[in-house]
N, C-alpha and C positions, 0 to 999 in steps of 0.2 A: 834458583834451583827449581826443578820440576819433579813432581812426585805423582804417584797414582792417588794417594790419600794422605791428607794431613790430619793428624789427631792432636787436638789441643787438650792436654791433661795426661800426665803419665802415672796416675795412681793405679789402683788395682784394676779398675774397669778399663781405663785407657790402655794400660800396658797389656792386658789380656787381648784386647782388640788388635793392637799393634803386632803382638806375637802371632795371632791367628792369621793375619793378612801377610805378614812378612814370611811366615813359614810356607805360604803358598806361592811365594815368588813376587809379591807386590812390592813396589818401592814406596816406603812409608816414612814420613817425617813425624816425630812425636815431640811436641812442644811442652816443656815442663818448667814451671817456675823455680823449682828447687835446683840449686846450683850443684849440689853434691848428690851422688847416688846413695841409696839406703845401705848402711853398713851391715855386715853379717850379724846374725842374732847373737846377743850377749847372754850372759847367764840369767839376767832378769827379763821377764816378759815385757813386751810393750804394753802401754796402758790401755790402748784401745784394742778390743778383740772382735772377731766376727764368728758367728755360728754358721759355717758354710754347710749348705745342704749337700745331699748326695749328688744332685745335678751339678752344683758348682764344683765339687771335687772332681767329677768326671770331666768337666770342661778343662780344668787345669791339668789333669792327668793326660788328657788327649793331646795337649800341647807340650808335653814333656816337662812340665813344671814339677820340680821335686821339693815338696815342703819338708822342713825338718821334722822327722817322725817323732822326736821327743817333745815337740811343741804342740801337737794336735791332740786334744782330748775328745774321744768319741762320745757322742750322746746316744746311749743305748735306750733311753726312755725319757719321758717327761712326767712331772707331777704338777698339776694345776689346781689351785683351790682358792677359796675366799675365806670362809669361816669353817665350813664342814664340807662333806661330800667331795673329796678330791677326785679328779679325773686322772686315771693312770694310762699312759701310753707307752708301749714297749715295742721296740723296733723288730724283735723276733716275730711278732704276730703278723707282720706284713712281709716277712722273708727278707728283711734287710739287716745287715750287720750293725748299722747305726742309722739314726735319723739325720745325723750330721756330725760335724767336728768343730770344736771350738779352738781357734788359733789366733794369736795376736797378729794384727794387721802388718806390723813391721816385718814379721817372718814371711808373710805372703808376698809383700812388696819386694823384699830382698830376693826371694826365689824367682819371681817374675823377671826382675832386672838381671839376675844371673843368667837366666835362660835367654833373655834378649841379646845378651852380649855375643851369643853364637849365631845370631841371625843377621846376615849381611845386608838384607834389604831394608832394615829398620835403622834409621838415624835419629838419635835422641839429641835434641837441641835444648840445652839447659840454660836456666837463668833468663828466659825470655817469656813474653806473653803477647797475645794478639792485640794489635792496635786498630787495624781497619781491614775491611774486606771489600774487594771489588770483583764483580763478575764481568768477564770479557771473553767472547768467542769460545764458549763451551768450556770454560775453566774458571776456577776461583783463584784470585790473587790475594794472598794473606800477607799483610805487612806486620812485622813484629816491632816491639818497642825499641829494639836496637837498630831498626831501620832496614833490616833484610827483608826482601820480598820472596815469598815462596808461592809456587804455582802447583795446582792439583785439580783433578776432576771433582774431588769431594773434600770437604772439610767436616770433621766430626768434633762435636763438642762433648768432651769427657771431663770437663773442668768444673764439676761440682755445682752446688745449688746456686752460687752466684756467677753462673756461667757467663763469661765474656762473649763466647760464640753465640749463645742464645740472644744476648743483648744486641750484638752487632748485626745479627741476622734479622732482628725485629720480630722474633717469635714471642708472642704474648704468653703470659703464664698467670695462674692464680696461686696465691700463697696465703698462709695464715699462721697464727701462733696457737700452740696447744696450751699456753699459759702453764707450762711445766718446764722443769729442768731435769736432766738425767745426771745422776751421780754415779761415777764409775771408779772402781778400785779393785785390788786383788786382796783376797782374804784366805785364811786357813781355818778350817773347822775341826772341832773335836772329833766328830764322826765323819767317816768317808762319804763322799757324795754318791758313790756307787754308780758312777757314770750317768747320773740322772741330771737333767736340767730341771730345776725347781723354780716355780713361779707362783707367787701369791699376789692376789689382787687385794690391795689395801685401800682405805678410804681416799688417800691422796694420790694413789697411782700404783702400778705394779712394781714388785721387787723380784728380780730374777737372780738366781745363783747358777752360773754357767760352769759346767765341770771342765777343769783343765786337766792336763795329762797326769799330774800328781793327784792322787785320789783324795788328798786332804785340801787341795787348793781349788779355789773357784774365782771366777771374775764376776763381780756383782754389777748389776745395772738397776738403779732405783730411780724410776721416772716418777717424780712427785711434784707437788705444788711449789711455787716459787718461794714462799715463806718457809716451808718445811725444808726445802733444799738448802736454803741459807742457814737454817738451824743445824742441819747435819754437817755442813761444811765447816761450821765453827767448832765442832766437837773435836777433842783429841782422839787419837787412834783407839784408846781403850774404851772411851765412852761410845764411839761409833760402833765398835765391835759389839758392845752390850745392846745397843739399839737394834743392830742387825739380827742378833740372836733372838731377841724378844719379838721382833717383827715376824720371825719365822717360827714362833712357838717352840724354839730350842730343838727343832727337828734334827738339826745337824750339830747339836750341842753348843758349846762355847764357840765364839767366833773371834778371830784375831785379825785385825787389819795389818797386812804385810806389805802393801804396795803404795805407791803414790796415788793420789786421787785427783779427779778432775770433774768439773760440772759444766754442762753446756745446755743452752736453751733448745727446746724441741719445737719444730715448726713443720708444716707440710707445704708442698709445692707440686703443681701439676702444669706442665707446659701444654698449651692448647694444641700443639702439633709436635710430633717427633721429628719432623723434617721441614726444610725450607728449600729455597733454590740452591742446589749444590751443598746443602747442609743436612746433617743428621745429628740427633742428640742421643746420648746414652747415659745410663746411670743417674746420678743426682742432678745432672743438667736437665734431665727430662722429668724427673719426679723425685720427691722426698717423702718418705712414709714414716709413720710412728714406729719407734724401735721395739715395741712390745713383743713382736714375734721375730725380731732380728732378720727381717727380709730385705733390708736396703741393698746391701752388697750383692745378695743373691739375685735380685731383680736386675741389677746392673750387669752382672756376669751373663745373665740370659740375654740382655740387650746386646752385649758385645758379641756373643756367640751367634746370635740370630743375624745381626748385621753382617758379621764376617761371612756367614754362609750365603747370605743374599748377594754380597759383592763378589765373592768367589764364583758363584754360579753365573752371574752376569758377565764376568770376565771371560769365562770359558765359552760363552756364547757371543763374545766380542761386542757386548753391549756396554754403553757408557755407564760406569758405576755411579756417576753423579746425576744421572737423569731422573726426572720426577717419576717416571714409570718404574724404575728399579727401586727407588727409595720408598715408594708407596707399598711395595711388597713387604719391606721391613716394618713400616708403620702398621700395616694391617695385622701383622703377626704379634706385635708387642703392645700396641695401644690398649686393646681390650683387657689383656692380662694385667698390665700395670694398673689400669683404672679399677679393675675389680679388686685387686689386692689393696689398693689405697682405700677404697670404700669399705672393705671388710675390716681393715685395721682401725679406721676411723669409727666404725660402728662399735667395735669392741671397746675402744677407748671411751666413747660416750656412755656405753652401757655400764661399764665397770667403774666409772667415776661419778655416776649419777647418785645423789644422796637420798632420793626419795625412798621411803620404806617399801612401797609396792614394787619398785624396780629392784631393790635388794632381794626381796622375796622371789621375784622372777629369776634373778641370777642364780640364787641357791637352788631353785627348782630345776633350772636348766642344767646346772652342773650335776645335780643328782641324777637326772635322766640321761645325760651324756655318758656317765660312767656305765650305764646299763644298756647302752646301744652299741654293740660291737661294729655294725656297719658305719656308724657315724665316726667312731674312733679310728677305724681303718682309713676312712676317707680323709680325716683330719691329718693323720700321720703321713699319708701319701702327699698331701698338699704341703705339709711342713718339710718333707724331704725333697720337694721339688721334682718329683718323679712322674707327675701327671701333667697333661695339657699338651699344647703345641710346642714341643721341645725341639731345639736344633739337634742334629745327630750326635754331636759331641757330648750332650747332656743326658743322652738316653742310656738306660741300663744295658750292659753287654748281653749278648745272646745267652740263653739258658745254658748253665753249666760252665760258663767261662769265668764266673766270679765266685766260685765256691769258697775261695779264701776269705770272702767278706762275711761269711756266716758268723754270727756272734758266738763267742765261747760261752760255755755254761760253767760257772764256778760260783763259789760262795760270795765272791765280790761283785757278781753281776746282779742286774736288777731283778732277775727272776727269783732271787732269794729274798722274799719279803719278810724281814724279821723286825721291822720297825714297830715298836709297841703302840705307836699312835695310829697305825694303819695307813699312813700316808705313803 
């Protein structure tokens, strides 16, 4: 079979790219290891969640993806602290309804697959994986594990950190271990989260409470040392809830663990190039970053939207979408942003896990000053929302006046009502 583009990996990033290209009339094959499509959302949220930025939400909306409204928890603000001097970020101060939305990955995946079913140009081939790649006369020939050969001008690796496409193409990468594990689960707190994402930097690593749609429910991500993660995983639900409440100085009151839990190792990865001969990498196949700011899937969606824009423009100009000249345009736009985000997150990770007393004092002074510098806070919020930089059109904010419905409501449950006795 011959296609315009073959995408290996049908997760959130790969499916978004396939939808963008297929909606513009391209003939796309999407190779997915999973044999079954994602089932409709059940009453219980999926274990893994993402904090989708405004840019990511706009990309999905532009493609007609309808996320279940009862699954998305808006982030109206953030509170970040270590011991004292919390930094407060509120979306209303930069004219945004929210900094982002917390939603379980299964709901996003289901919504994407549901939308893809209506796109004739996208064919999903399930239960297969790439086995070999051959270049021949201006096209790539991808052989699957089942023996089928697919032909296309371009093959895209959206197949995660252990990308088979990256390996087959011989694209080198640097990777390493943070020597941490992330513990994730769902909890209910005695006090409402007030649509705030709470994050405290602890000696072993950051603990984040991400607000879900239910104002008493949060998804927690505790990135911590290997020994501490093992200890936490061994606790029963009641003991773990007590540890979480204590780690947060009881700001949200008592904490009850209500969901399943999982723990996974944290590592970083950076491909030396985002492109090869008739190859492009997106998402975790290109880079893996520390989860402390929840930017992994957002960077991947920007990769997908930027690559789609590049390929669609090339097609309109009757240019070869797999040519090096076209693919370099994509790499130039994404490589610098991805690298800058990775270096920034690595810097924060090392700064906030360094045990030396002078570094601790420097951190406290930095947080104290950050709270008193409105320009810094505004810049940080715009970066966290993904609304600045070289964005593809689908990620940009609509023209003035067209999104007034996004303005945040003002009520006693909103973050503007600061009644917390601890001042956080």
